[in-house]
C-alpha positions in Angstrom: -14.1 -34.8 -4.6 -12.7 -32.3 -2.1 -15.0 -29.4 -1.2 -14.0 -25.8 -0.4 -16.3 -23.0 0.9 -15.4 -19.4 0.1 -17.5 -16.8 1.8 -18.0 -13.5 0.0 -17.1 -15.2 -3.3 -19.1 -13.2 -5.8 -16.4 -10.6 -6.5 -12.8 -9.4 -5.8 -10.6 -11.6 -3.7 -13.4 -14.1 -3.1 -13.9 -14.7 -6.8 -10.1 -15.0 -7.4 -9.8 -17.5 -4.5 -12.7 -19.5 -5.9 -11.1 -19.7 -9.3 -7.8 -20.7 -7.9 -9.2 -23.5 -5.6 -11.3 -24.8 -8.5 -8.2 -25.0 -10.7 -6.5 -26.9 -7.9 -9.3 -29.6 -8.0 -11.7 -28.4 -5.4 -15.4 -28.4 -5.8 -16.1 -24.8 -4.7 -19.1 -23.6 -2.8 -19.6 -20.0 -3.8 -21.1 -18.1 -0.9 -22.7 -14.7 -1.3 -25.3 -12.6 0.3 -27.3 -10.8 -2.4 -25.5 -10.1 -5.7 -26.9 -12.9 -7.9 -25.5 -11.6 -11.2 -21.9 -11.4 -9.8 -22.2 -14.8 -8.1 -23.4 -16.4 -11.3 -20.5 -14.8 -13.1 -18.0 -16.5 -10.7 -19.8 -19.7 -11.3 -19.6 -19.3 -15.0 -15.9 -18.5 -15.0 -15.2 -21.6 -12.9 -17.3 -23.9 -15.2 -15.9 -22.3 -18.3 -12.4 -23.2 -17.1 -13.4 -26.8 -16.5 -13.9 -26.6 -12.7 -16.8 -27.5 -10.5 -18.7 -25.1 -8.3 -22.1 -24.5 -6.7 -23.8 -21.4 -5.4 -24.6 -21.2 -1.7 -26.5 -18.0 -0.9 -26.7 -16.9 2.8 -25.8 -13.9 5.0 -22.7 -14.9 7.0 -23.6 -12.4 9.7 -26.9 -14.2 10.3 -26.4 -17.2 12.6 -29.7 -18.7 11.6 -29.0 -18.5 7.9 -25.5 -19.9 8.4 -26.9 -22.9 10.4 -29.7 -23.6 8.0 -27.7 -23.3 4.8 -24.7 -25.3 5.8 -26.9 -27.8 7.7 -28.9 -28.4 4.5 -25.8 -28.8 2.4 -24.4 -31.4 4.7 -27.6 -33.3 4.8 -27.8 -33.4 1.0 -24.1 -34.5 0.7 -24.0 -37.4 3.1 -20.5 -38.8 3.4 -18.9 -35.5 2.1 -17.5 -32.7 4.2 -16.1 -29.2 3.6 -12.3 -29.7 3.7 -11.4 -26.1 3.3 -13.1 -22.9 4.4 -12.0 -19.5 3.4 -13.6 -16.8 5.6 -13.3 -13.9 3.2 -16.6 -12.1 3.5 -16.2 -8.5 4.8 -17.5 -5.0 4.7 -16.2 -1.5 5.5 -18.2 1.4 7.0 -15.4 3.9 7.6 -15.8 6.9 9.8 -14.1 8.6 12.7 -15.3 7.1 15.9 -16.8 10.4 17.1 -19.2 10.2 14.1 -19.6 6.4 14.0 -23.1 5.1 14.5 -24.1 2.0 16.4 -24.9 0.3 13.0 -21.5 1.3 11.5 -19.9 -0.6 14.4 -22.2 -3.6 14.8 -22.7 -4.4 11.1 -18.9 -4.5 10.5 -18.3 -6.6 13.6 -21.1 -9.0 12.7 -20.0 -9.5 9.1 -16.3 -9.6 9.6 -15.8 -11.2 13.0 -19.0 -13.0 14.1 -19.3 -14.6 10.7 -16.0 -16.3 11.2 -17.4 -17.9 14.4 -20.7 -18.9 12.9 -19.3 -20.5 9.8 -16.2 -22.1 11.2 -17.9 -23.6 14.3 -20.4 -25.3 12.1 -17.7 -27.0 10.0 -15.1 -28.0 12.6 -16.8 -31.2 13.7 -16.5 -32.9 10.3 -12.9 -31.7 9.9 -12.1 -33.3 13.3 -13.9 -36.5 12.4 -11.9 -36.8 9.2 -8.7 -35.6 10.8 -8.0 -33.1 8.0 -8.9 -29.5 7.3 -7.8 -26.1 6.3 -9.2 -22.9 7.8 -8.0 -19.7 6.0 -9.1 -16.3 7.2 -8.8 -13.2 5.0 -7.9 -10.4 7.4 -6.2 -7.1 6.6 -3.3 -4.8 7.1 -5.8 -2.7 9.1 -6.1 -5.5 11.7 -2.4 -5.5 12.2 -1.5 -1.8 12.0 -4.8 -0.1 12.7 -5.9 2.7 10.4 -7.7 6.0 11.3 -11.3 6.0 10.4 -11.4 2.2 10.6 -11.8 1.5 14.4 -14.6 -0.9 13.6 -12.9 -2.6 10.6 -9.5 -2.8 12.5 -11.2 -4.3 15.6 -13.0 -6.9 13.5 -9.9 -8.0 11.6 -7.7 -7.9 14.8 -10.3 -10.1 16.4 -10.1 -12.7 13.7 -6.3 -12.7 13.9 -6.5 -13.5 17.7 -9.1 -16.2 17.0 -6.9 -17.7 14.3 -4.0 -18.1 16.7 -6.1 -19.6 19.4 -8.0 -22.0 17.1 -4.8 -23.2 15.5 -3.7 -24.4 19.0 -7.1 -26.1 19.6 -7.1 -28.1 16.3 -3.4 -28.8 15.5 -3.5 -32.3 16.9 -6.4 -33.1 14.6 -4.3 -32.3 11.5 -6.3 -29.1 10.9 -4.4 -25.9 10.1 -5.7 -22.4 10.8 -4.0 -19.4 9.2 -4.8 -15.9 8.2 -3.9 -13.9 5.1 -3.5 -10.1 5.6 -3.7 -8.2 2.3 -2.7 -4.6 2.0 -4.0 -2.5 -0.8 -5.5 -4.9 -3.4 -7.4 -3.7 -6.5 -11.0 -4.6 -5.7 -14.3 -2.8 -5.3 -13.3 -2.1 -1.7 -10.4 0.1 -2.8 -12.2 1.8 -5.7 -12.6 5.0 -3.7 -8.9 5.2 -2.7 -6.3 7.5 -4.3 -4.1 4.8 -5.8 -1.6 7.3 -7.2 -1.0 8.8 -3.8 -1.0 5.6 -1.8 1.2 3.5 -4.0 4.1 5.9 -3.2 4.0 4.5 0.4 4.4 0.9 -0.9 7.9 -0.4 -1.5 6.8 -2.3 -4.6 5.1 0.9 -5.8 1.7 -0.6 -6.8 -1.5 -2.1 -5.5 -1.7 -5.8 -5.4 -4.0 -8.0 -7.6 -6.7 -10.4 -6.3 -5.0 -13.2 -8.1 -1.8 -12.7 -6.0 -3.8 -13.1 -2.8 -5.5 -16.2 -4.3 -2.2 -17.8 -5.0 -1.3 -17.5 -1.3 -4.6 -18.9 -0.2 -4.3 -21.8 -2.6 -0.9 -22.6 -1.2 -2.3 -22.6 2.4 -5.1 -24.9 1.3 -2.7 -27.4 -0.2 -0.7 -30.2 1.4 2.4 -28.2 0.7 1.5 -26.0 3.7 0.8 -28.9 6.1 3.3 -27.6 8.7 2.1 -24.0 8.7 -0.5 -23.1 11.3 -1.4 -20.2 13.6 0.3 -17.7 11.2 -0.7 -14.3 9.8 0.9 -13.9 6.4 1.0 -10.4 5.0 0.7 -9.7 1.3 1.1 -6.0 1.0 4.0 -5.1 -1.2 6.2 -4.4 1.8 3.9 -1.6 3.1 3.9 -2.9 6.7 6.3 -5.7 7.5 
């Protein structure tokens, strides 16, 4: 059995990615921080479709929780390792920098950027020992283009993009690929407050994307079909920023 960890998997893109990887034969570790009901719904959907999944509750921004939770899982699954990690967990706390509080900045950096380091560092050793692995980071259009009111969010995602390119060079010889997926406007709870009618006029395909479309790209990058792709940031944004 191949194992895949998806962070922030209770809703939105994380749920869609979990369902896709389960359908591709992975046993999915559904990470989430606090929303038990939504996490159980992701688990139910996977099992209802014949897949295998488990809940793994911890705060990705908390180094201690990451170490304890992943360490416990590895101890309980001797001989197994997490072959695929999808660093998807993320939050937004938008504001103009002039009005941005210290917490608005630090909590976004901790959840979106530091979590990538905490989670990925813990899993690399086993990937190296097994000479196989897929690290897929969900970033954002904001990390490529920068958006006003999102200095914190843009900085966090741009940081992951830089780390993706560096880590790909570190791990390539061990048959481990590291890539990033940069969604544009995708219909999730994170875009609920946006004016879709106004914004879609800026998008060449004239619509917001679906979580399932992002999941298909992640599924491809997790597969053997993408074995010669690494260090890349692949945009999925309807042509908004190419």
